C-alpha positions in Angstrom: -68.6 -226.6 88.5 -67.3 -222.6 89.1 -66.1 -222.0 92.8 -67.9 -218.9 94.4 -66.1 -215.9 95.1 -65.6 -215.7 99.0 -64.6 -211.8 100.2 -61.0 -212.1 102.5 -61.4 -210.1 105.4 -59.4 -206.5 105.1 -56.5 -207.8 107.4 -56.1 -211.0 105.3 -55.4 -209.2 102.9 -52.8 -206.9 104.4 -51.3 -209.9 106.3 -50.8 -211.0 103.0 -49.2 -208.5 101.4 -47.3 -207.7 104.2 -45.8 -211.5 104.6 -45.2 -210.9 99.9 -43.6 -207.8 101.1 -41.3 -209.3 103.7 -41.0 -212.4 102.5 -38.5 -212.2 99.7 -40.2 -215.6 98.1 -41.5 -214.9 94.8 -45.7 -214.5 93.9 -47.0 -217.3 93.1 -44.7 -219.1 95.6 -46.6 -216.9 98.6 -49.5 -216.8 96.2 -49.4 -220.2 96.9 -48.6 -220.7 100.4 -51.6 -219.1 101.5 -54.0 -220.8 99.4 -55.0 -217.9 97.5 -54.8 -216.7 92.7 -51.7 -215.5 92.5 -53.5 -213.0 90.3 -55.6 -212.1 93.4 -52.2 -211.6 95.6 -50.7 -209.1 92.6 -53.7 -207.4 92.9 -53.9 -206.7 96.9 -50.0 -206.1 96.2 -51.1 -203.6 93.1 -53.6 -201.9 96.2 -51.8 -201.7 98.7 -48.4 -200.0 97.0 -50.6 -197.4 94.6 -49.7 -199.4 91.6 -53.0 -199.0 89.3 -51.5 -199.6 85.8 -53.5 -197.7 84.5 -56.7 -199.3 85.2 -58.0 -197.1 87.8 -58.9 -198.8 91.2 -57.7 -198.1 94.8 -54.5 -196.1 96.0 -53.0 -193.2 96.2 -51.3 -191.1 95.0 -47.1 -192.1 94.5 -45.4 -189.9 96.4 -45.4 -190.0 100.5 -45.4 -186.3 102.2 -41.9 -187.0 102.7 -41.0 -186.7 98.6 -40.6 -190.3 98.4 -42.1 -193.2 96.7 -43.8 -196.2 97.5 -41.5 -198.8 96.1 -38.4 -196.7 97.9 -39.9 -196.9 100.9 -41.0 -200.3 100.7 -37.0 -201.1 99.5 -36.0 -199.3 102.3 -38.4 -200.8 104.6 -37.4 -204.6 103.3 -33.9 -203.5 104.1 -33.9 -202.8 107.3 -36.5 -205.7 108.4 -33.2 -207.3 107.2 -30.9 -205.7 108.9 -33.0 -206.2 112.7 -33.2 -210.0 112.0 -29.7 -209.6 111.3 -28.6 -208.2 114.1 -31.0 -210.3 116.3 -28.7 -213.0 115.5 -26.1 -211.5 116.2 -27.8 -210.6 119.7 -28.8 -213.9 120.0 -25.5 -215.2 119.5 -23.7 -212.6 122.1 -25.8 -213.5 125.2 -25.3 -217.0 124.6 -21.2 -216.2 124.7 -21.9 -213.9 127.4 -23.7 -217.2 129.8 -20.9 -219.2 128.6 -18.3 -216.9 129.8 -20.1 -215.8 132.6 -19.7 -220.0 133.8 -17.0 -220.9 136.3 -14.3 -222.9 135.1 -14.8 -227.2 135.4 -12.8 -228.1 138.2 -8.9 -228.5 137.0 -9.5 -226.2 134.1 -7.2 -223.4 135.6 
């Protein structure tokens, strides 16, 4: 019995592509986790990135107004997200260390 194509909400499509971009996981793994076919996620990704591969379809020009390509912006965004994650972890460690150092020493430890 053939399955019917259920339309996915636009927000789900955008969120799925964003997850694919930021997770660092392969497309097939991300698609499996989302419960969609890998080719479907690849089409959404290509549409969002403006990559049509000669098939026509949706997508804007390959370059943004500031002259950077979408791929360059995508890589910069990925790098900045990784850096933000690293700095956030460092901040959490420093907050824990500061709270430990701010405690009064145990009796007999002076």
